[in-house]
C-alpha positions in Angstrom: 45.7 62.7 18.8 44.5 59.8 21.1 45.6 59.9 24.7 45.6 57.9 27.7 46.6 54.7 25.7 49.2 52.2 27.2 50.7 49.0 26.3 49.2 46.1 27.9 52.2 45.1 30.2 51.9 48.6 31.8 48.4 47.9 33.1 48.8 45.0 35.3 48.0 47.1 38.4 45.0 48.8 36.9 43.8 45.2 35.6 44.0 44.0 39.3 41.9 47.0 40.5 39.4 46.8 37.6 38.8 43.0 38.2 37.3 43.5 41.6 33.7 44.3 42.1 34.5 46.8 44.9 36.5 49.9 45.0 39.0 50.2 47.8 40.8 53.1 49.5 42.9 53.7 52.7 42.4 56.5 55.2 43.5 57.6 58.3 41.7 56.4 61.5 40.1 59.8 62.4 38.5 59.9 58.9 36.9 56.5 59.0 33.5 57.6 60.6 33.0 60.2 58.0 33.8 57.7 55.0 31.4 55.0 56.8 28.7 57.7 56.6 29.3 57.9 52.6 28.7 54.3 52.2 32.1 52.8 52.7 32.7 49.7 54.9 35.9 48.7 56.7 37.7 45.9 55.0 40.9 45.8 57.1 42.2 47.8 60.2 45.8 48.8 60.5 47.7 50.5 63.2 47.1 54.0 62.0 44.7 53.6 59.0 41.9 51.4 57.6 41.2 49.9 54.4 37.8 50.6 53.2 35.6 49.0 50.5 32.5 50.0 48.7 30.6 48.2 45.7 31.3 49.8 42.5 28.3 51.7 41.0 26.5 49.8 38.0 28.0 52.2 35.4 31.6 51.9 36.7 31.3 48.2 37.1 30.1 47.8 33.5 33.1 49.7 32.2 35.4 47.8 34.3 34.0 44.6 33.2 34.3 45.4 29.4 38.0 46.8 30.0 38.9 43.7 31.8 37.3 41.5 29.1 39.6 43.3 26.5 42.5 43.0 28.6 42.1 39.2 29.1 41.6 38.7 25.5 45.1 40.0 24.9 44.7 43.2 23.3 48.0 44.9 22.9 47.1 48.4 23.7 44.3 49.5 26.0 42.9 52.7 27.5 44.0 53.6 30.9 41.9 54.8 33.9 39.0 57.0 32.9 39.1 56.0 29.4 40.7 57.5 26.3 40.7 61.0 25.0 40.3 61.8 21.3 41.2 65.4 20.3 38.5 67.1 18.1 41.2 69.0 16.4 44.6 67.3 16.1 46.5 70.6 15.4 45.3 71.9 18.8 46.9 69.9 21.6 45.1 72.0 24.1 41.7 72.0 22.4 38.4 70.3 23.4 38.4 66.4 23.4 35.9 63.5 23.7 36.2 60.8 26.3 35.8 57.0 25.1 35.1 54.7 27.7 36.9 51.8 26.6 39.7 51.4 23.8 41.2 48.1 22.8 43.8 47.8 19.8 45.8 45.0 18.4 47.4 44.5 15.0 44.1 43.5 13.3 41.4 45.7 14.9 40.9 48.9 17.0 37.7 49.2 19.2 36.0 52.2 20.7 33.4 51.4 23.1 30.9 53.4 25.0 29.3 51.6 28.0 25.6 52.5 29.0 24.1 51.1 32.2 21.2 51.3 34.5 20.1 49.7 37.7 16.8 48.7 36.5 15.7 48.2 32.9 15.0 51.4 31.0 14.8 52.8 27.4 17.9 54.2 25.8 16.8 57.9 26.0 20.0 59.5 24.4 20.7 57.0 21.7 20.9 59.8 18.9 23.5 61.5 20.8 25.6 58.5 21.5 25.5 57.4 17.8 26.4 61.1 16.6 29.4 61.0 18.8 30.5 57.8 17.2 30.0 59.2 13.8 32.1 62.4 14.7 34.9 60.3 16.0 35.2 57.5 13.5 37.5 59.0 11.1 39.7 61.0 13.5 39.9 57.8 15.9 41.0 55.6 12.9 43.6 58.1 11.7 45.0 58.6 15.2 45.3 54.8 15.7 47.1 54.2 12.4 49.5 57.2 13.1 50.4 56.4 16.7 50.4 52.5 16.8 51.4 51.5 13.1 50.6 47.8 11.9 51.8 45.9 9.0 48.2 45.7 7.5 45.4 48.2 7.6 43.5 47.7 10.7 39.6 47.3 10.9 38.1 50.1 13.1 34.9 49.4 15.0 32.8 51.4 17.3 30.4 49.6 19.7 27.9 50.4 22.4 28.1 48.0 25.3 24.8 48.2 27.5 23.4 46.6 30.6 19.7 46.7 31.4 19.1 49.1 28.5 16.3 48.6 26.3 17.1 49.6 22.6 14.3 49.9 20.2 14.2 48.3 16.8 14.6 51.6 15.3 17.6 52.4 17.0 19.2 49.0 16.2 18.6 49.6 12.6 20.3 53.1 12.8 23.1 51.5 14.7 23.5 48.8 11.9 23.4 51.6 9.1 26.0 53.5 11.0 28.3 50.6 11.5 28.0 50.5 15.2 28.0 47.2 17.1 25.4 46.8 19.9 26.4 44.4 22.6 24.4 43.7 26.1 24.8 42.0 29.4 24.2 38.6 27.8 27.1 39.1 25.5 29.4 40.1 28.4 28.4 37.2 30.4 28.9 34.8 27.5 32.4 36.2 26.8 33.5 36.4 30.5 32.6 32.7 30.8 34.1 31.7 27.4 37.5 33.4 28.4 37.6 31.2 31.5 37.4 28.1 29.3 39.7 29.0 26.5 41.6 32.0 27.5 42.7 34.5 24.8 41.1 32.3 22.2 37.8 33.8 23.2 39.0 36.8 21.2 38.4 34.8 17.9 34.8 34.4 18.9 34.4 38.1 19.8 36.2 39.3 16.5 33.8 36.8 14.6 30.8 38.3 16.4 31.6 42.1 15.7 33.5 41.8 12.3 31.4 39.2 10.6 32.3 38.9 7.0 35.2 41.3 7.2 38.4 40.1 5.4 41.4 39.1 7.6 44.4 40.8 5.6 47.6 38.7 4.8 45.9 35.2 5.7 44.9 34.1 2.2 46.2 30.4 1.6 46.1 27.8 -1.1 45.9 24.1 0.0 45.2 20.6 -1.4 41.7 19.5 -1.2 39.0 17.0 -2.4 35.7 18.2 -3.6 32.6 16.0 -3.4 29.0 15.9 -3.0 27.7 14.7 0.3 23.9 14.6 1.1 23.0 16.9 -1.9 25.7 19.6 -0.6 29.1 20.5 -1.9 31.8 19.6 0.6 35.8 19.9 0.7 38.3 17.8 2.7 41.4 19.1 3.6 44.0 19.5 6.3 44.9 22.8 7.9 46.6 24.4 10.9 44.5 24.9 14.0 45.7 28.4 14.4 44.4 29.5 10.9 41.1 27.8 11.5 40.7 29.3 14.9 40.9 32.7 13.2 38.0 32.3 10.7 35.9 29.9 12.6 32.8 30.7 14.8 30.8 28.5 17.3 27.2 29.4 17.6 26.6 28.7 21.3 23.3 28.7 22.8 24.6 30.0 26.2 24.7 33.5 24.7 20.9 33.5 25.4 20.0 35.3 22.1 16.5 33.8 21.6 16.0 35.6 18.2 19.1 33.8 16.7 17.9 30.4 15.0 21.3 29.1 14.3 22.7 28.6 18.0 22.8 24.8 18.6 26.1 24.1 20.2 26.6 23.9 23.9 29.3 25.9 25.8 32.6 24.4 26.0 33.6 22.4 29.1 36.9 23.2 30.7 37.9 19.8 32.0 37.4 18.4 28.7 39.5 21.0 27.0 42.2 20.3 29.5 42.2 16.7 28.9 42.5 17.2 25.2 45.2 19.8 25.5 47.1 17.1 27.7 46.5 14.8 24.8 47.9 17.0 22.2 50.9 17.6 24.3 51.6 13.9 24.6 51.7 13.7 20.8 48.3 12.6 20.3 46.5 13.1 17.0 42.8 13.2 15.7 41.8 10.5 13.3 38.3 12.1 12.9 37.3 15.4 10.9 36.2 18.7 12.4 33.0 19.5 10.5 32.4 23.1 9.3 30.2 25.1 7.4 31.3 27.9 4.9 28.6 30.3 4.9 29.0 31.5 1.3 31.0 30.1 -1.7 32.5 33.6 -2.4 35.1 32.9 0.4 36.4 29.9 -1.7 37.7 28.9 -5.1 38.8 25.5 -6.4 41.1 24.8 -9.3 40.9 21.2 -10.5 44.1 19.4 -10.4 45.3 16.4 -12.6 43.6 13.3 -11.6 43.6 9.8 -12.8 40.7 7.4 -12.7 36.9 8.0 -12.2 36.2 11.6 -10.7 32.4 11.2 -10.6 32.3 11.1 -7.0 35.4 13.3 -5.8 37.6 15.6 -7.5 41.2 16.6 -6.5 42.5 20.2 -6.8 43.7 23.3 -5.1 41.3 25.2 -2.7 42.0 28.9 -2.1 40.6 30.2 1.0 40.0 34.0 1.2 39.8 34.5 5.0 37.2 36.5 6.8 35.8 36.6 10.2 33.0 34.2 11.1 32.9 32.3 7.6 33.7 28.9 8.9 30.8 27.7 11.3 32.0 24.8 13.5 29.2 22.2 13.4 31.2 19.3 15.3 34.7 19.5 16.9 34.6 22.6 18.8 36.5 21.0 21.7 39.3 19.5 19.6 39.7 22.9 17.9 39.7 25.0 20.8 42.0 22.8 22.8 44.7 24.1 20.5 44.1 27.7 21.5 47.4 29.2 23.0 49.0 25.7 22.5 52.5 25.6 21.1 51.3 23.0 18.6 48.5 25.2 17.1 50.6 26.6 14.4 52.7 23.8 13.2 50.0 20.9 13.7 47.4 19.8 11.1 43.8 18.9 11.6 41.4 17.3 9.2 38.4 19.2 8.1 35.3 18.6 6.1 33.8 22.0 5.0 30.4 21.9 3.7 29.3 25.1 1.7 26.1 27.1 2.2 24.3 24.8 4.6 21.0 26.4 6.0 21.1 26.7 9.8 18.4 24.0 10.0 20.7 21.5 8.1 23.6 22.3 10.3 21.6 21.7 13.4 20.2 18.4 12.1 23.9 17.4 11.1 24.9 18.3 14.7 22.2 16.0 16.1 22.9 13.3 13.8 26.5 13.2 14.9 25.9 13.7 18.5 22.4 12.2 19.3 23.6 8.9 20.5 26.1 10.4 22.8 25.4 11.4 26.4 26.3 15.1 25.8 23.0 15.7 24.0 20.0 15.6 26.2 16.5 15.2 25.2 15.7 18.7 26.7 18.5 20.1 24.4 16.9 18.6 21.5 13.6 20.3 22.3 15.3 23.6 22.7 16.8 22.9 19.2 13.5 22.6 17.6 13.7 26.0 15.9 17.0 25.3 14.6 15.7 22.1 13.2 12.4 23.2 11.7 12.6 26.9 11.1 12.3 26.6 7.4 9.8 23.7 7.5 7.2 23.4 4.7 4.5 22.3 7.0 3.2 25.5 8.6 2.1 23.8 12.0 5.8 22.4 12.3 7.0 25.9 11.6 4.8 27.3 14.2 6.4 24.9 16.8 9.9 26.2 15.8 8.7 29.7 16.4 7.4 28.8 19.8 10.8 27.3 20.8 12.3 30.7 20.1 9.2 32.4 21.9 9.8 30.7 25.1 13.7 31.4 25.2 13.0 35.2 24.2 10.7 35.3 27.4 13.6 34.3 29.4 16.1 36.6 28.0 14.2 39.8 27.0 14.9 42.5 29.5 11.3 43.7 29.3 10.0 40.2 30.1 8.4 39.4 33.5 9.8 35.8 33.1 13.4 37.3 32.7 15.7 34.5 34.0 12.8 32.3 35.1 12.6 29.7 32.3 14.5 26.5 33.1 16.3 25.2 30.0 18.5 22.1 29.4 21.8 23.7 30.8 20.3 25.9 33.6 20.5 25.0 37.3 17.1 25.0 39.0 16.2 27.7 41.7 13.2 29.0 43.4 12.8 31.5 40.7 14.3 29.5 37.6 11.6 26.8 37.8 9.5 27.1 34.8 10.1 24.5 32.2 10.5 25.4 28.5 8.3 22.4 27.8 5.4 23.6 30.1 5.2 27.0 28.3 5.7 25.5 25.0 2.8 23.0 25.4 0.6 25.6 26.8 1.0 27.7 23.6 1.2 25.0 21.0 -2.4 24.0 21.2 -4.5 25.0 17.9 -6.0 28.5 17.4 -3.3 30.9 18.5 -1.3 30.9 15.2 -3.3 28.6 12.8 -7.1 28.7 13.3 -8.2 26.2 10.5 -6.4 23.9 8.2 -7.6 21.5 5.6 -5.2 18.8 3.9 -2.2 20.8 5.2 -3.4 24.0 3.7 -4.1 27.0 6.2 -7.6 28.2 5.7 -7.4 30.7 8.7 -4.7 32.1 10.8 -4.8 32.9 14.6 -4.5 36.2 16.4 -0.7 35.7 17.0 0.4 35.0 13.3 2.0 37.9 11.5 2.8 36.6 7.9 6.4 35.2 8.4 8.6 33.6 11.0 10.4 36.6 12.4 7.5 38.9 12.4 5.3 36.2 14.2 8.1 35.7 16.7 8.1 39.4 17.5 4.4 39.6 17.8 4.1 36.8 20.0 6.8 37.9 22.3 5.4 41.5 22.6 1.9 40.1 23.4 3.0 37.6 25.9 5.3 40.0 27.8 2.3 42.5 27.8 -0.2 40.1 29.0 2.1 38.7 31.8 3.0 42.1 32.8 -0.6 42.8 33.8 -0.7 39.5 35.7 2.6 40.3 37.4 1.2 43.9 38.3 -1.7 42.6 40.1 0.1 40.1 42.1 3.8 41.4 42.4 4.6 39.6 45.7 3.3 36.4 44.6 5.0 36.6 41.2 8.3 37.1 42.9 8.1 34.1 45.2 8.5 31.5 42.4 8.4 28.0 43.8 9.3 29.4 47.3 7.1 29.2 50.2 3.7 30.5 49.6 4.4 30.6 45.8 2.8 28.8 42.9 2.0 31.5 40.4 5.3 31.6 38.6 5.9 27.8 38.2 4.7 25.4 35.5 1.1 25.2 36.4 0.6 28.8 37.3 2.0 30.1 34.1 0.2 27.6 32.2 -3.2 28.7 33.9 -2.3 32.4 32.7 -1.7 31.3 29.1 -4.9 29.1 29.1 -7.0 32.1 30.3 -5.1 34.2 27.5 -6.6 31.7 25.1 -10.1 32.0 26.5 -9.7 35.9 26.4 -8.9 35.7 22.6 -12.0 33.6 22.2 -14.2 36.3 24.0 -12.7 39.2 22.0 -13.4 37.5 18.8 -16.7 35.9 19.5 -18.3 38.5 22.1 -16.5 41.7 21.4 -16.5 40.8 17.7 -12.9 42.2 17.3 -10.7 41.0 14.2 -7.6 40.2 16.3 -5.3 39.5 13.3 -5.9 43.2 12.1 -4.7 44.6 15.5 -1.1 45.4 15.9 0.8 43.9 18.8 0.3 47.1 21.3 -3.3 47.2 20.3 -3.8 43.5 21.1 -2.0 43.8 24.3 -4.2 46.9 25.3 -7.4 44.7 24.5 -6.1 42.0 26.9 -5.4 44.5 29.8 -8.7 43.5 31.8 -8.1 39.9 31.4 -4.4 39.8 32.6 -5.2 42.1 35.7 -8.1 39.8 36.5 -5.9 36.7 36.4 -3.4 38.4 38.6 -6.2 39.4 41.0 -7.5 35.8 41.1 -4.0 34.5 42.3 -3.5 37.6 44.5 -6.9 36.7 46.5 -6.0 33.2 47.1 -5.4 32.5 50.6 -2.3 30.5 51.8 -4.3 27.3 52.0 -5.8 27.8 48.7 -2.4 28.3 46.9 -1.1 25.1 48.7 -4.1 23.1 47.5 -3.5 24.5 44.1 0.1 23.5 44.1 -0.9 19.9 45.3 -2.9 19.4 42.2 -0.1 18.7 39.8 -0.1 18.4 36.1 -3.4 18.3 34.0 -5.4 18.1 37.1 -3.9 21.3 38.6 -3.8 23.2 35.2 -7.4 22.4 34.3 -8.9 23.1 37.8 -6.7 26.2 38.3 -7.8 27.5 34.7 -11.5 26.9 35.4 -11.4 28.6 38.9 -9.4 31.6 37.2 -12.1 31.9 34.4 -14.9 31.8 36.9 -13.0 34.6 38.7 -12.9 36.6 35.5 -16.7 35.8 34.8 -17.6 37.4 38.2 -16.1 40.5 37.1 -17.4 40.3 33.5 -20.7 38.2 33.1 -20.4 38.2 29.4 -17.1 36.0 29.8 -18.1 32.4 29.2 -15.4 30.6 27.5 -15.9 27.0 26.2 -16.0 24.3 29.0 -16.6 26.7 31.9 -20.4 26.2 32.1 -19.9 22.4 32.0 -17.2 22.7 34.8 -19.6 24.6 37.0 -22.6 22.2 36.3 -20.3 19.5 37.1 -19.6 20.8 40.6 -23.4 21.0 41.0 -23.9 17.5 39.8 -21.4 16.1 42.3 -19.2 13.9 40.2 -17.3 13.1 43.4 -20.1 10.6 44.2 -19.5 8.9 40.8 -15.9 8.7 41.6 -16.5 7.3 44.9 -18.7 4.4 43.7 -16.0 3.7 41.0 -13.2 3.7 43.5 -15.0 1.3 45.7 -15.7 -0.9 42.8 -11.8 -0.9 42.0 -10.8 -1.6 45.5 -13.2 -4.6 46.0 -11.7 -6.3 42.6 -8.3 -5.5 43.7 -8.7 -6.9 47.2 -10.5 -10.2 45.8 -7.9 -10.6 43.2 -4.8 -10.0 45.3 -6.1 -12.3 48.2 -7.2 -15.1 45.8 -3.9 -15.2 44.0 -1.9 -15.1 47.2 -3.7 -17.9 48.8 -3.6 -19.9 45.6 0.2 -19.5 45.4 1.2 -19.5 49.0 -1.7 -21.3 50.7 -5.0 -20.8 52.3 -3.8 -20.1 56.0 -3.2 -16.6 56.7 0.2 -17.4 58.3 1.2 -18.8 54.8 0.1 -16.1 52.3 0.8 -13.3 54.8 4.4 -13.8 55.5 5.2 -15.2 52.0 3.4 -12.8 49.8 3.2 -9.5 51.5 6.2 -7.1 51.9 7.6 -6.5 55.4 6.6 -2.7 55.4 3.1 -3.4 54.4 2.7 -6.0 57.0 4.0 -3.5 59.7 1.8 -0.9 58.6 -1.4 -3.0 58.6 -0.6 -4.6 62.1 0.2 -1.3 63.6 -3.3 0.1 62.3 -5.1 -2.9 63.7 -3.3 -2.6 67.0 -4.3 1.1 67.1 -7.8 0.7 66.4 -8.3 -2.4 68.4 -9.3 -4.5 65.4 -12.5 -2.7 65.0 -12.1 -2.6 61.1 -11.5 -6.3 60.8 -8.4 -8.4 60.3 -5.5 -8.1 58.0 -7.3 -8.6 54.8 -9.6 -5.7 55.5 -6.9 -3.2 56.5 -4.9 -2.8 53.3 -4.7 0.6 51.9 -5.3 0.8 48.1 -1.6 1.7 47.4 -0.6 -1.5 49.5 -1.8 -3.5 46.4 0.9 -2.1 44.2 3.7 -3.0 46.7 2.2 -6.6 46.8 1.9 -6.8 43.0 5.5 -5.7 42.4 6.8 -8.1 45.2 5.1 -10.9 43.3 5.4 -9.8 39.8 5.3 -13.3 38.3 1.8 -13.6 39.7 0.4 -10.2 38.9 2.0 -9.1 35.8 -0.6 -10.8 33.5 -3.8 -9.3 35.3 -2.5 -5.9 36.6 0.2 -4.7 34.2 -1.0 -1.8 32.1 1.0 0.0 29.5 4.8 -0.5 28.6 8.0 -0.4 30.5 9.2 -1.9 33.8 6.9 -3.0 36.5 7.1 0.5 38.2 5.8 2.1 35.0 3.2 -0.7 34.5 1.8 -0.4 37.8 1.8 3.4 37.9 -2.0 3.5 37.4 -2.3 2.3 40.9 -0.5 5.3 42.1 -2.6 7.6 40.0 -5.9 5.9 41.2 -4.6 6.2 44.9 -4.0 10.0 44.4 -7.5 10.4 43.2 -8.8 8.6 46.1 -7.4 11.0 48.6 -9.5 14.0 47.3 -12.6 11.8 46.9 -12.7 10.2 50.3 -11.9 13.6 52.1 -14.3 15.7 50.0 -16.7 16.1 52.9 -14.0 17.7 54.9 -13.4 20.4 52.3 -9.9 19.1 51.7 -10.2 19.1 47.9 -11.4 20.8 44.8 -14.5 19.0 43.1 -13.3 15.9 41.0 -13.4 16.5 37.2 -15.1 14.8 34.4 -11.7 13.7 33.1 -10.8 12.1 36.4 -14.2 10.4 36.5 -13.7 9.1 33.0 -10.3 7.9 34.1 -11.6 5.8 37.1 -14.3 4.4 34.7 -11.7 3.3 32.2 -9.7 1.6 34.9 -12.8 0.0 36.5 -13.8 -1.4 33.0 -10.2 -2.5 32.3 -9.9 -4.4 35.4 -13.2 -6.1 35.0 -11.8 -7.2 31.4 -8.7 -8.3 32.7 -10.1 -10.4 35.7 -13.1 -11.8 33.8 -14.1 -15.3 35.4 -13.0 -17.3 32.5 -9.8 -15.4 32.2 -9.0 -15.9 36.1 -9.8 -19.7 35.7 -7.1 -20.0 33.1 -4.8 -17.9 35.1 -5.1 -19.9 38.1 -4.7 -23.1 36.1 -1.5 -21.7 34.5 -0.1 -20.9 38.0 -0.9 -24.5 39.0 0.9 -25.9 36.2 3.9 -23.5 36.8 4.2 -24.7 40.4 4.3 -28.3 39.3 6.8 -27.7 36.9 9.1 -26.0 39.5 8.4 -29.0 41.8 
């Protein structure tokens, strides 16, 4: 006997209450003060009563959200307030029963859901008990549903555990799978809540596909005319079918679900505005001349009977295709908006849509096909393609490419794993930037992809030695890497908790691109130290042992950042990109070395020696040389083009903003530093060059692109000029060897560009150009 089950139409009032994030109650005025002391707040004051509100507890909120989801998906029968109750002995109506948090039933499936929630992430302590409860109830629940709510076909019964901030071990997941219990979490709940806002009750198709993958759908087998062909080495079928039918067997692998372990999620979430416009198009009698592209996971869901055909059948064969329907057998590669626009539409049953169905495509092939179809359209950004690296290359033959595919999933797992200190902090293609979500997937990816962590040595494409994070195959390596990174970054966070939480906010800088890159760079150095100094064989350590060995290094990096003054953090954040990452890494390594004198990673000794050698002096001399060449060239060309007199070249060749700035400086300093020609800033030469591009493209353009891109080197030189010229005031970190090398390269390049013979030719060319214009 199953009690406290109601038909959906009887539950509208309960649905209104459960849809709210707060509980409400009305009390008489004399009792208000007592209730306020219990945590209630006044929402509305009436003549003799007050309406009070209080946020729901986390466990009640989870139950209500799951129940509302089932209600909005359109299940016919649902549990009432407080859940459903299953009698342990059907023959004893007054005997003991078991409470089930949420029950949802329709003609095809009956769900029993246990909800488990925590305010902060914690392990699932009583998993065995909950699993045992499901096992004891399953047969009784199935029998009660069949008896009390009969259906034309045998229903599928499914038990589920829906958790929020509950960490479930791999062993428990395996046990749940063996017991036929579905595990769902807050990411799943957020995804379905968002999906139902987009497609309404059609979200139920996605939900059923998720939890009943591969289960047959009774009564829906069909036989339709089709053409079989070979396309790109794969078998495909072309046919027409009703949208209603395809919706029931289809599945869209959305990236918005946040499951980093999935390597087949390549579609972006549906857009409500686009669905609305397509639905209107359908209502107006519109048709779609293009195919919806799907992949049928396995050939066992199809059979093909060849029909009578005249002419050549080498390329295509006509016949009858039998589809034995099951949940989640037709993966939508392209056309999700067209298909889901038919959801709950009157035309869904009587219309026909054209379909090309491939059979047995690997996820990587599906993703490649998706990219090929969409890459030229605005809806696929470059950032998305980078996130899709795993889907595109998970099964690549080249081990180094396969490592990059693993890394793509590693970074996404760091953003979604409940145990991760970077939970909700990685900025992906579809995410809005915030003070905490400000670490790009690209920055972590690049920090980890450098050689050594996964593949230590190769020769002619053959791996000779694997790195400390490799674990034999893709999934194992993904798991090992995520475990090690979470452990190491946890040590960093524990030593600098306040700074960690600030993100890119005021006073922050650790949990940003450069800060996390510094942490990962030191991690690489720690691996080197453990291998070369401690003589540990890291590949023989399991993930927890490796995390334990990294503890002193992680805590030291956290201490390094925690001991930075606000001025030092501001200085660190001002050194962007490679400059900030390299300098920050060396400073952090120096901090670790002060704690452990045996720690001496490659490059640190040279960095410290460079400081003593005062490489700033070299940079100063190079900058002076660059400025002299630029000043001479700019003035020479302006005078040659517009006239020797200052009034001629000054007004005709120098932009107004630069003229004002120079004149203001001369007035403020009383002309002590010379005239106009002597008071240009280095960056002013870029403005002058871009304003007179026909004169300066040949001598000053560097690289490719438009004039802004080809004069970017001037801005980079100017950025280096600031720390060099103010070094005596202690306003910068020492100039690096890489920066000195860059300035030397620019100086040599300018000299080659402006060689005397080249300059003479250039001036002659300008004179000929002027004569031609005259």
